[in-house]
LUMTOR-95886 format. One record per residue (C-alpha): x, y, z; residue in three letters. Coordinates in steps of 0.2 Angstrom, whole numbers, padded with zeros to 4 digits, always signed. Layout:
N
XYZala
...
***
This chain:
59
+0635+0538+0389met
+0627+0523+0398thr
+0611+0515+0393lys
+0596+0519+0405pro
+0591+0504+0415lys
+0576+0495+0409arg
+0561+0494+0422gln
+0556+0477+0427thr
+0537+0474+0427phe
+0530+0473+0444ser
+0512+0466+0447lys
+0510+0474+0464val
+0515+0491+0457lys
+0503+0489+0442ala
+0489+0484+0453val
+0492+0499+0465lys
+0493+0511+0451ala
+0477+0505+0444asn
+0468+0506+0461ala
+0474+0524+0463arg
+0468+0528+0446glu
+0450+0522+0450arg
+0448+0526+0468val
+0461+0540+0471gly
+0475+0541+0483thr
+0474+0535+0501pro
+0472+0547+0515pro
+0487+0553+0524pro
+0493+0543+0539glu
+0485+0548+0555arg
+0496+0548+0571val
+0489+0539+0585leu
+0490+0548+0602pro
+0503+0541+0615asp
+0493+0532+0628pro
+0505+0538+0642lys
+0502+0557+0637gln
+0483+0553+0637lys
+0484+0546+0654arg
+0493+0561+0661ala
+0481+0573+0654ala
+0466+0564+0663lys
+0468+0561+0681pro
+0463+0543+0686arg
+0452+0549+0700his
+0441+0565+0701lys
+0445+0577+0715thr
+0432+0575+0730thr
+0421+0589+0737leu
+0432+0589+0753ala
+0448+0591+0743asp
+0440+0606+0733leu
+0434+0614+0749leu
+0450+0612+0758ser
+0460+0619+0743ala
+0449+0635+0743thr
+0451+0638+0761glu
+0470+0638+0760his
+0470+0651+0746gln
***
């Protein structure tokens, strides 16, 4: 059998572990919405009253 590898001490890991103990785990990552999809959802210009009236006449 082989010997288990010794863990080297890492200051960064020690500090993060200490912070998690005191404050708690950080919140999960939030995904930012895609700007292209956001633009596609909202039209750039609102429809005018004339366009709305002409659309109702054709139906």
